[in-house]
N, C-alpha and C positions, 0 to 999 in steps of 0.2 A: 814275293812283293804284292801280289794281289791280295794275300790273306792279311797283310799287314794295313793296306789301305782299307779293307773292309772293316778292320778293327777299329780303326780311327773313326771311320763314318759312323759306326754304331755308338761310339763313346760320345759324339757329338749330338746324338739325338736324346741325351739324358734328360729327365723331367727337371722340376724346380728344385733347387737347393733348399736345405734346411733353413738358411738364412732369409730367403725369398718367402718361404712359407710363413715364418714368424713376422715379418714385416707387413705381409697381406692381412694376417690374423689380427695384428696390432690395429691397423688402419680399419679393419671392419669393426673391431669392438669400439673404437672411438666414434664412427659413425653411429653406432647402435646407441651408444651412450647419449650422444647428441640428440639423435631423434626421440629417444624415450625423455628426455628431459623436455623437449619441444612439445611432445605430445602430452605430458603431464601438465605444463603450463596452459596449453590449450583447452584441456578438459577442466582445469580450475577456472579458467576466464568463463567458459561455458556454463559451469555450474553456478558463478557468480552472477552471470547476466540472466540465468533462469529465476535465481532467487530474486532479483531486482524486478524483472518483468511481472512475477507473481506477487510481488508486494505492492508494487505500482498500481496494478489492475485491481487488488483488492481495496486498496485505499481510495481510489478514484470512484469505486462503486460506492463505497461509503460517503465520500464527499459529495457525490451528486445527490444522494439521498437527503442528506443533512441541507445542502445548499437548498434544494427544491422546496422543502418544508419551511426552512427559515425564511426564504423569500417570499413565501405566502403568509407569513405571521401577520396576524393583526387584521385579517380578511373579515369583514362585517363587524368589526369593532371600533371603539373610539381611541384606542392605544396603539402601540407597535406590536402587541402580541407576546412580548417577552415578559415572563415572570422575573422580575428583578430579585426576589428573595431566594429564587431556586436558579438562577443564572450568574455563573461567575467565569473564572478562567478554566476550570475543569468540566464544567456541566453547563447545559442551556436547556431551559425549558420553554416551549412554543406553544402558543395557542392560536387556533384559527376556527372561526365559525364558519365551516365549510358550506353549510345550508342556511347562511343568513338570508339568501334571497329566494323568495317564494317562486315556486314553479306556477305556470298557469294552471287554473282549475280545469279538470278534465273528467266529464261524465259524474260529476258531483263529488270527485274525490278531493279531498282537503289537500290544500298545498303543503308540501313537504319542506317547511322551514321552521325555524326557531331562533331566538335570541341569544342562547347561550352556547357554550363550548363543552357540552357534556356527552357529546357522541363521540363513537370510536374514530380515532385519527385526528381529534381536534385539540388534544392536549397531549404534547409529545416531549418526552425528556431524552435528550442525548448525553451520553456520558462514557468515560472510559473506566471499566471495571476489571478486577482481577479474578482469574478463574484458574482451577486446577483441571487440566485436560486428563484423558483416559490413561496415559502414561505416567502421570503423577507429576508432570511439570506444570510450573506455573506460568501463566500466559495472560497478556493483557488483550481485552477485546472493546471495540467501539460498539456500543449497543444503542438501540432505540427502544424506549420503554412507552408505552401506550397506557397512560393513566386511566382512561375510562374503559379500558378492555381488562379489567382486573390486573393491572399493572404488568401486562404481558411483556416480556423482554424478549427481543431478537436480537441476535449477533449481527454486526454489519462487516466488521473486519477484524482479523486477529493478527497476531504477530506485530502489534503495534506497541510502541514504547511510550508514547505521549500524545495527548490530545490537548489543544488549547484553543480557548475562544477569547477574542478580543472584540470590544465594542468602541465604535466610532460615531460621534455626534455628526449632525449634518455639516457642520464646519470643518470636519476631518479631524477633530481633536479626540484623543483616546477618553474613555470614561470608563469607571467601574461600574456605573448605574446602567445596568441593561435597559431599563425603562426609557432611557434617553437616546439610546442607539438608533441609528438609521441604517448602518452598515456592521455586518457582523464578519469578522475574518476568522477563520477555521483553518488551524494548521495540525497537521499529523505527522509525528516523527517516528521513522522506522529505522531499526539498526539491522545490517545486513551481518550476519555471524562470519567469522573467520573461515576461509576454505583452506585445507591443507595444514601442514605443519610449519611452523616458524623457521625459516633458515632452508627450507626445502624447496626444491624446484617446484615453481606453480602456486607458491603460497600467495593466498589474498587475504590481507588484514581485513578485520572487522571495519565497516564504515557506516556512518549516519546519514540520512537523507530526510529532508522535509518536503512535504507536498502541502499546498495551501490553496484556499479557495475564499472569495469574498461574496457574501450575499447581501444585496441591498433590499431593504423592507420597502417593496414597491407600493404596498397597501397604505404604508405611512406617507408616502409620497403623493398618492391619489387623495388622501384626505387633507392634505395641506393646501 
């Protein structure tokens, strides 16, 4: 009788059954699939946000540079400083006489001033140009061209899809004649590429965003 009781006790201490192991394995696999999908989605979102942050920072630097020089257009001049023949929807040419106002004569040194816009930084063209990078891919760049420095061109922002200038008169109406403008609206369009594969977890479709800035020609206001 004691031996029989011992045998029953030993059989009651057996491990998990095959069915229990299969159920546990199935639950684990489901959890792993859900976790991997969530990780894929979070990585895709992070990649997209990094792209957005880099693109916005790049564009904002370009807009700050353009806005500053457009705002200073016409300094020491009798017009608004915008060259109508070279300013349109896709490009703008800005002239500023930075040394129009004479400095005080010191120790017999002649004052550093003139009445033209022929010095470096006084005749600038902003435009969007196409360029082929080192990898052979076509990209668009927002550029700054210094007409008085051998037409030196410097890039301000890349990964840009469109650059547009709009000109507004003092009464707020839109004009195509830049010489009549008192305010210039600059709009930069950037397309963020798709992330991931369509139909798969974490896929982020391509999106487009616009960043804009308005520059009021303050020197024109001062001369009125």
